[in-house]
DOVO-37720 format. One line per field, with one value per residue (C-alpha): residue in three letters; residue number from 1; z, x, y. Coordinates in nm, 2 decimals, m for minus. Each point is the difference from the previous one (the first is absolute). Layout:
DOVO-37720
resn <- [ala	...]
resi <- [NUM	...]
up <- [Z	...]
east <- [X	...]
north <- [Y	...]
end
This chain:
DOVO-37720
resn <- [met	arg	asn	pro	gly	glu	val	leu	leu	ile	ser	cys	tyr	glu	leu	gly	his	gln	pro	met	gly	leu	ala	leu	pro	leu	gly	phe	leu	glu	ala	ser	gly	tyr	his	pro	ala	val	val	asp	val	ser	val	asp	ser	leu	asp	ser	ala	arg	ile	thr	ser	ala	arg	leu	ala	ala	ile	ser	val	pro	met	his	thr	ala	leu	arg	leu	gly	val	arg	val	ala	arg	arg	ile	arg	arg	glu	asn	pro	thr	cys	his	ile	cys	phe	his	gly	his	tyr	ala	leu	leu	asn	ser	glu	phe	leu	leu	asp	asp	cys	ala	asp	ser	ile	leu	ala	gly	glu	cys	glu	glu	ser	leu	val	his	leu	ala	arg	ala	leu	glu	glu	gly	ser	glu	leu	ser	gly	val	ala	gly	leu	ala	leu	arg	gly	arg	lys	pro	glu	pro	ile	leu	ala	arg	gln	ser	phe	val	gln	pro	ser	arg	gly	gly	leu	arg	ala	leu	lys	asp	tyr	ala	ser	leu	arg	met	glu	gly	met	glu	his	gln	ala	gly	tyr	val	glu	ala	ser	arg	gly	cys	leu	his	leu	cys	arg	his	cys	pro	ile	pro	pro	val	tyr	ala	gly	arg	phe	phe	val	val	pro	arg	asp	leu	val	leu	glu	asp	ile	arg	arg	gln	ile	asp	leu	gly	ala	ala	his	ile	thr	phe	gly	asp	ala	asp	phe	leu	asn	gly	pro	gly	his	ser	met	ala	leu	val	arg	glu	met	his	arg	arg	phe	pro	pro	leu	thr	phe	asp	phe	thr	ala	lys	ile	glu	his	leu	leu	lys	his	arg	leu	leu	leu	pro	glu	leu	arg	arg	leu	gly	ala	val	phe	val	val	ser	ala	val	glu	ser	leu	ser	asp	thr	val	leu	glu	ile	leu	asp	lys	gly	his	thr	gly	arg	asp	val	lys	ala	ala	leu	asn	leu	ser	arg	ala	ala	asp	leu	pro	leu	arg	pro	ser	leu	ile	pro	phe	thr	pro	trp	ser	thr	leu	ser	asp	phe	arg	glu	leu	leu	glu	phe	val	glu	thr	glu	glu	leu	val	glu	ala	ile	asp	pro	val	gln	phe	ser	val	arg	leu	leu	ile	pro	pro	gly	ser	leu	leu	leu	gln	arg	pro	glu	leu	thr	pro	his	leu	gly	lys	leu	asp	pro	glu	ser	leu	gly	tyr	ala	trp	lys	his	pro	asp	ser	arg	met	asp	his	leu	gln	lys	arg	val	ala	ala	thr	val	glu	arg	ala	ala	his	val	gln	glu	pro	ala	gln	arg	thr	tyr	glu	arg	ile	arg	gly	asp	tyr	leu	glu	ile	ser	gly	glu	ser	ala	phe	ser	trp	val	pro	ala	arg	gly	arg	ser	ser	ser	lys	gln	leu	pro	arg	leu	thr	glu	ser	trp	phe	cys]
resi <- [1	2	3	4	5	6	7	8	9	10	11	12	13	14	15	16	17	18	19	20	21	22	23	24	25	26	27	28	29	30	31	32	33	34	35	36	37	38	39	40	41	42	43	44	45	46	47	48	49	50	51	52	53	54	55	56	57	58	59	60	61	62	63	64	65	66	67	68	69	70	71	72	73	74	75	76	77	78	79	80	81	82	83	84	85	86	87	88	89	90	91	92	93	94	95	96	97	98	99	100	101	102	103	104	105	106	107	108	109	110	111	112	113	114	115	116	117	118	119	120	121	122	123	124	125	126	127	128	129	130	131	132	133	134	135	136	137	138	139	140	141	142	143	144	145	146	147	148	149	150	151	152	153	154	155	156	157	158	159	160	161	162	163	164	165	166	167	168	169	170	171	172	173	174	175	176	177	178	179	180	181	182	183	184	185	186	187	188	189	190	191	192	193	194	195	196	197	198	199	200	201	202	203	204	205	206	207	208	209	210	211	212	213	214	215	216	217	218	219	220	221	222	223	224	225	226	227	228	229	230	231	232	233	234	235	236	237	238	239	240	241	242	243	244	245	246	247	248	249	250	251	252	253	254	255	256	257	258	259	260	261	262	263	264	265	266	267	268	269	270	271	272	273	274	275	276	277	278	279	280	281	282	283	284	285	286	287	288	289	290	291	292	293	294	295	296	297	298	299	300	301	302	303	304	305	306	307	308	309	310	311	312	313	314	315	316	317	318	319	320	321	322	323	324	325	326	327	328	329	330	331	332	333	334	335	336	337	338	339	340	341	342	343	344	345	346	347	348	349	350	351	352	353	354	355	356	357	358	359	360	361	362	363	364	365	366	367	368	369	370	371	372	373	374	375	376	377	378	379	380	381	382	383	384	385	386	387	388	389	390	391	392	393	394	395	396	397	398	399	400	401	402	403	404	405	406	407	408	409	410	411	412	413	414	415	416	417	418	419	420	421	422	423	424	425	426	427	428	429	430	431	432	433	434	435	436	437	438	439	440	441	442	443	444	445	446	447	448	449	450	451	452	453	454	455	456	457	458	459	460	461	462	463	464]
up <- [12.56	0.05	m0.36	m0.19	m0.14	0.19	0.19	m0.24	0.14	m0.23	0.02	m0.24	0.06	0.29	m0.12	m0.23	0.26	0.07	0.18	0.37	m0.06	m0.16	0.21	0.35	m0.05	m0.21	0.31	0.23	m0.23	m0.08	0.39	0.04	m0.28	m0.30	m0.34	m0.15	m0.35	m0.02	m0.28	0.00	m0.29	m0.02	m0.16	m0.10	m0.18	0.19	m0.19	0.00	0.13	0.33	0.02	m0.04	0.23	0.29	0.29	0.17	m0.16	0.24	m0.17	0.18	m0.04	0.22	m0.22	m0.24	m0.32	0.11	0.10	m0.34	m0.17	0.26	m0.08	m0.37	0.11	0.23	m0.24	m0.26	0.28	0.07	m0.36	m0.06	0.33	0.18	0.30	0.10	0.32	m0.07	0.31	m0.04	0.26	0.08	0.10	m0.30	0.04	0.33	m0.12	m0.31	0.18	m0.07	m0.38	m0.02	0.18	m0.22	m0.31	m0.02	0.35	0.23	0.30	0.11	0.23	0.14	0.25	0.15	m0.21	m0.13	0.29	m0.09	m0.37	0.10	0.23	m0.31	m0.22	0.28	0.05	m0.38	0.00	0.29	m0.10	0.33	0.06	m0.13	0.28	0.23	m0.17	0.19	m0.17	m0.32	m0.13	m0.20	m0.15	0.27	0.26	0.09	m0.10	0.28	m0.04	0.19	0.26	0.20	m0.02	m0.20	m0.01	m0.30	m0.23	m0.25	m0.34	m0.28	m0.33	m0.18	m0.22	m0.09	m0.30	0.01	0.15	m0.35	m0.11	0.26	0.07	0.05	0.17	m0.24	0.14	m0.14	m0.35	0.10	0.08	0.29	0.07	0.29	0.27	0.22	0.37	0.27	0.35	0.12	m0.09	0.07	0.13	0.32	m0.20	m0.12	m0.33	m0.14	m0.36	0.07	m0.03	0.29	0.30	m0.08	0.02	0.28	0.21	0.11	0.08	m0.15	0.04	m0.03	m0.21	0.19	m0.07	m0.07	m0.25	m0.19	m0.01	m0.13	m0.27	m0.11	m0.01	m0.22	m0.24	m0.01	m0.10	m0.28	m0.12	0.21	0.06	0.13	0.25	0.02	0.34	m0.09	0.36	m0.01	0.22	0.08	0.31	0.18	0.20	m0.02	0.26	m0.20	m0.34	0.09	0.17	m0.31	m0.25	0.22	0.00	m0.38	m0.06	0.22	m0.19	m0.35	m0.01	m0.37	0.01	m0.05	0.09	m0.01	0.24	0.05	0.30	0.08	m0.01	0.38	0.06	m0.20	0.21	0.33	m0.07	m0.18	0.18	m0.16	m0.35	m0.03	0.15	m0.24	m0.29	0.14	0.03	m0.37	m0.05	m0.34	0.01	0.22	m0.14	0.19	m0.04	m0.04	m0.18	m0.01	0.12	0.09	0.38	m0.07	m0.20	0.23	0.31	m0.16	m0.10	0.35	m0.11	0.31	m0.17	m0.16	m0.33	0.22	0.13	m0.34	m0.07	0.34	m0.07	m0.35	0.17	0.24	m0.27	m0.21	0.31	0.04	m0.37	m0.01	m0.29	0.09	m0.28	0.06	m0.09	m0.07	m0.03	m0.18	m0.08	0.28	0.05	0.20	m0.21	m0.21	m0.32	0.24	0.19	m0.33	m0.08	0.33	m0.04	m0.33	0.15	0.29	m0.22	m0.24	0.26	0.21	m0.31	0.08	m0.36	m0.01	0.36	m0.11	m0.24	m0.25	0.07	0.34	m0.15	m0.13	0.30	0.09	0.34	0.01	0.25	0.04	0.21	0.37	m0.05	0.32	m0.24	0.00	0.36	m0.09	m0.06	m0.24	m0.24	0.00	m0.26	m0.26	0.05	m0.28	m0.01	0.05	m0.33	0.00	m0.30	0.11	0.36	0.16	0.04	m0.27	0.08	m0.19	0.05	0.06	m0.24	m0.33	m0.11	0.25	m0.14	m0.34	0.12	0.16	m0.32	m0.21	0.24	0.02	m0.40	0.00	0.25	m0.18	m0.34	0.16	0.17	m0.33	m0.17	0.32	0.00	0.23	0.31	m0.06	m0.32	0.13	0.28	m0.25	m0.18	0.33	0.06	m0.35	0.08	0.31	m0.17	m0.28	0.24	0.24	m0.26	0.14	m0.26	0.20	0.33	0.18	0.25	m0.03	0.08	0.30	m0.05	0.13	m0.07	m0.33	m0.16	m0.25	0.28	m0.06	0.34	0.09	m0.07	m0.07	m0.37	0.09	0.06	0.09	0.36	0.01]
east <- [14.44	0.24	m0.01	0.32	m0.04	m0.30	0.23	0.20	0.31	0.13	0.31	0.05	0.35	0.26	0.31	0.10	0.04	m0.20	m0.31	m0.04	m0.35	m0.06	0.24	m0.12	m0.38	0.05	0.17	m0.28	m0.27	0.16	0.05	m0.37	m0.08	m0.06	0.15	0.04	0.10	0.27	0.08	0.26	m0.12	0.33	0.16	m0.30	m0.35	m0.32	m0.22	m0.38	m0.02	0.16	m0.23	m0.32	0.11	0.06	m0.23	0.24	0.26	0.26	0.22	0.32	0.07	0.30	0.10	m0.15	0.10	m0.16	m0.32	m0.05	0.05	m0.21	m0.30	0.01	0.01	m0.28	m0.22	0.07	m0.09	m0.33	m0.09	0.08	m0.11	m0.26	m0.04	0.38	0.08	0.28	0.23	0.29	0.27	0.31	0.10	m0.14	m0.33	m0.06	0.10	m0.23	m0.29	m0.26	0.07	0.05	m0.33	m0.19	0.17	0.09	0.07	m0.22	0.23	0.33	0.27	0.33	0.26	0.06	m0.29	0.08	m0.20	m0.29	0.03	m0.04	m0.30	m0.15	0.03	m0.16	m0.29	m0.07	0.01	m0.25	m0.22	0.05	0.01	0.31	m0.03	0.14	0.34	0.25	0.13	m0.21	m0.10	m0.34	m0.22	m0.13	0.26	0.30	0.33	0.23	0.35	0.06	0.28	m0.03	0.29	m0.09	0.13	0.22	0.02	0.26	m0.03	m0.10	0.20	m0.08	m0.26	0.18	0.19	0.37	0.27	0.16	m0.32	0.08	0.28	0.35	0.31	0.25	0.35	0.35	m0.13	m0.22	m0.36	m0.13	m0.37	m0.14	m0.26	m0.19	m0.10	m0.14	0.15	m0.25	m0.32	m0.10	0.24	0.08	0.02	m0.25	0.14	m0.29	0.03	0.02	m0.32	0.11	m0.07	m0.37	m0.04	0.24	0.01	0.37	m0.03	0.19	m0.02	0.29	m0.04	0.13	0.37	m0.03	m0.30	0.22	0.30	m0.21	m0.14	0.36	0.10	m0.30	0.09	0.37	m0.13	m0.20	0.32	0.05	0.36	m0.09	m0.29	m0.17	m0.13	m0.31	m0.06	m0.11	0.31	0.23	0.14	m0.33	0.08	0.38	0.03	m0.26	0.16	0.36	m0.09	m0.17	0.28	0.26	m0.18	m0.08	0.38	0.09	m0.24	0.05	0.34	0.02	m0.34	0.00	m0.28	m0.11	m0.22	m0.17	0.07	m0.06	0.29	m0.05	0.02	0.32	0.15	m0.13	0.10	0.33	0.20	m0.23	0.09	0.34	m0.16	m0.30	0.26	0.19	m0.32	m0.07	m0.17	0.09	m0.19	m0.25	m0.31	m0.07	m0.29	0.22	m0.29	0.16	0.30	m0.21	m0.06	m0.33	m0.14	0.14	m0.15	m0.36	0.04	0.11	0.28	0.21	0.32	0.17	0.19	0.32	m0.09	m0.02	0.36	0.09	m0.19	0.16	0.35	m0.09	m0.13	0.32	0.22	m0.19	0.03	m0.39	m0.13	m0.28	m0.27	m0.23	m0.36	m0.11	m0.31	0.15	m0.34	m0.21	m0.20	0.29	0.29	0.17	0.22	0.29	m0.08	0.02	0.32	0.13	m0.11	0.18	0.31	0.00	m0.04	0.26	0.27	m0.07	0.01	m0.33	m0.14	0.04	m0.17	m0.31	m0.25	m0.09	m0.38	0.08	0.07	m0.36	m0.21	m0.27	m0.16	m0.32	m0.27	m0.24	m0.32	0.08	0.36	0.15	0.11	m0.36	0.06	0.27	m0.10	0.29	m0.19	m0.33	0.09	0.12	m0.28	m0.25	m0.29	0.01	0.02	m0.17	0.17	0.35	m0.09	0.17	m0.03	0.10	0.25	0.16	0.36	0.00	0.30	m0.13	0.36	0.00	m0.30	0.14	0.34	m0.17	m0.18	0.32	0.21	m0.29	0.01	0.37	0.01	m0.28	0.19	0.32	m0.15	m0.17	0.34	0.19	0.23	0.30	m0.08	0.29	m0.15	m0.34	0.13	0.16	m0.33	m0.17	0.27	m0.08	m0.37	0.08	0.24	m0.26	m0.28	0.18	0.19	0.34	0.27	0.22	0.08	0.31	0.08	0.29	m0.07	0.18	0.31	0.10	m0.30	m0.07	m0.32	0.01	m0.03	m0.30	m0.17	m0.23	m0.36	m0.32	m0.11	m0.34	0.04	m0.34	m0.08	m0.34]
north <- [22.21	m0.28	m0.12	0.10	0.35	0.10	0.24	0.21	0.19	0.29	0.19	0.30	0.13	m0.03	0.18	m0.28	m0.27	m0.33	0.15	m0.05	0.12	m0.35	m0.21	0.09	m0.01	m0.32	m0.15	0.10	m0.13	m0.32	m0.07	0.03	m0.23	0.22	m0.04	0.35	0.08	0.27	0.25	0.27	0.22	0.19	m0.31	m0.22	0.04	m0.05	m0.23	0.01	m0.37	0.11	0.29	m0.18	m0.28	0.23	0.07	0.22	0.21	0.15	0.28	0.10	0.38	0.09	0.30	0.25	m0.17	m0.31	0.18	0.16	m0.34	m0.17	0.24	m0.11	m0.38	0.05	0.17	m0.28	m0.26	0.19	0.00	m0.39	m0.14	0.25	m0.24	m0.03	0.17	0.24	0.10	0.23	m0.02	0.18	0.37	0.18	m0.21	0.16	0.36	m0.02	m0.20	0.25	0.01	m0.37	m0.09	0.24	m0.12	m0.38	m0.15	m0.18	0.02	0.12	m0.13	0.15	m0.04	m0.35	m0.14	m0.35	m0.16	0.20	m0.08	m0.35	0.08	0.18	m0.31	m0.21	0.26	0.00	m0.39	m0.03	0.29	0.18	0.37	0.18	0.25	m0.26	0.00	0.20	0.31	m0.06	0.34	m0.01	0.26	0.22	m0.16	0.22	m0.17	m0.09	m0.15	m0.32	0.08	m0.34	m0.24	m0.31	m0.35	0.00	m0.30	m0.09	0.18	m0.23	0.05	m0.33	0.15	0.32	0.10	m0.11	0.23	0.04	0.19	0.27	0.25	m0.13	0.13	0.14	m0.01	0.00	m0.06	m0.29	m0.06	m0.20	m0.10	0.20	m0.11	0.23	m0.02	0.23	m0.03	0.26	0.18	0.37	0.26	0.18	0.34	0.25	0.15	0.20	m0.11	m0.37	m0.22	m0.22	0.26	0.05	m0.38	m0.10	0.32	m0.05	m0.37	m0.28	m0.38	m0.25	m0.30	m0.31	m0.07	m0.37	0.07	0.25	m0.23	m0.29	0.23	0.10	m0.37	m0.07	0.28	m0.11	m0.35	0.18	0.17	0.32	0.11	0.33	0.11	0.35	0.08	0.21	0.14	0.37	0.04	m0.31	0.18	0.08	m0.29	m0.04	m0.30	m0.20	0.08	m0.06	m0.34	m0.09	0.09	m0.16	m0.33	0.04	0.05	m0.30	m0.23	0.14	0.16	0.10	0.17	0.38	0.24	0.36	0.19	0.34	0.23	0.36	0.25	0.07	m0.38	m0.03	0.27	m0.13	m0.36	0.09	m0.28	m0.26	0.11	m0.20	m0.31	0.02	0.01	m0.30	m0.19	0.04	0.35	0.14	0.31	0.20	0.21	0.32	0.24	0.31	0.18	0.35	0.20	0.29	0.04	0.18	m0.29	m0.26	0.18	0.00	m0.36	m0.07	m0.21	0.01	0.10	0.30	0.06	m0.01	m0.34	m0.14	0.08	m0.15	m0.31	m0.02	0.01	m0.27	m0.23	0.06	m0.09	m0.32	m0.08	m0.01	0.20	0.24	0.02	0.29	0.04	0.35	0.23	0.29	0.16	0.13	0.34	0.12	m0.11	0.26	0.02	0.07	m0.32	m0.20	0.15	m0.08	m0.35	m0.04	0.17	m0.24	m0.30	0.10	0.12	m0.32	m0.22	m0.14	m0.03	m0.37	m0.03	0.16	m0.14	0.27	m0.03	0.15	0.35	0.01	m0.09	0.23	0.02	m0.22	0.09	m0.27	0.02	m0.04	0.13	0.16	0.29	0.12	0.10	0.24	0.37	0.04	m0.22	0.20	0.27	m0.26	m0.27	m0.06	m0.25	m0.36	m0.18	m0.33	m0.13	0.07	m0.10	0.31	0.36	0.24	0.28	0.26	0.15	0.38	0.02	m0.15	m0.09	m0.27	m0.17	0.05	m0.15	m0.30	m0.08	0.03	m0.22	m0.26	m0.01	m0.03	m0.28	m0.19	0.02	m0.10	m0.30	m0.11	m0.02	m0.12	0.32	0.00	0.20	0.24	0.10	0.03	0.22	0.22	0.04	0.09	0.25	0.16	0.01	0.21	0.23	0.06	0.08	0.18	0.22	m0.07	m0.06	m0.25	m0.14	0.13	m0.26	m0.24	m0.37	m0.15	m0.21	m0.33	m0.21	m0.19	0.14	m0.29	m0.26	m0.22	m0.02	m0.30	0.06	m0.17	m0.01	0.15	0.38	0.12	0.07	0.15]
end
């Protein structure tokens, strides 16, 4: 197991950034004397030589897109190297453990699991019982996420693809290489549509500050001029986060960064927003999801539609652009809700702040989702579809399902030709008008803000 390539680490997709699902496990394994091969199949091919050399293949699946790709990869590994032990790790590995263990996986890990991945490699190396590996789900063994604090090691990035092969920051007409770190893992909150609460159950773990700063320094040495903080919510632990970015700014003054925070945290910690901007923040992502209070209550988002406007005003006052992520299509969303969303985007001149794909997002309901506990879902819920790795659902108004498909097709075509966001938005508005039967919109855009301003953004626009 300690020969180069006998452990194979695979990432399938991590929102266009250099994958932490490779860098952190690689650091743990190298610190224990292993020499893994690493492949990110979103930017590189997986050749058969690597597959046949592996005795353990660990596939990182922190998100749904990664899981669907990971299943294909695992099936190929099973065909070409039947004796290789295949372990899936990440949020979606736990949620889909029953399907994965029946289909293509030998084991599952989730939560704070990198130490257990090392223990798995050691057990395979020594031929010992895998049941002794903490948190390891096997066939017939109930999956349990690991929620004990582990001793972090430095992520290893030497064997990964260069930062230039990933998303960059586009700002003021220029592109800058972007790095990626996590200052914490898990989340304090229990939003019902999110994959993190079923795994972490409202807990989060901070990553030691010095370790994060060293990871940032190494990525700067590799060419990064911007850092994305990939925490589920950067303001879960504001004391930790602020101390980190203050020291980061002191050490690396030109460095810019972006982060993600809940609307309720932007309101609660409003006094921190101007300082975050001074320290180098150029935008903040927030899971707005919807403006409908009905939908927001069912999702247990912790904010209202009115709160979104308040957070937007605060971000503008701090000169810190807010980039919303959305779920416009849920079983409880209506055509009126979609119209209200378009009206809000246009009157608030947010077209450049929202990646067009956000207008097409349809609610995903994976196994284990906390939404399955909500009675409002029952009338709409279909069967679990093993191939899509989620539950089917149908909207009570067929026009909404039709609109979602139309908008998704519009966005896909626009992305293919790299159409400007304003033009794509106009096409989406046209899709709505055609399906709703309305002849035109009646609102007047707000004045005083430049809708043509190019806001800072990452060149990768997919969030799910």
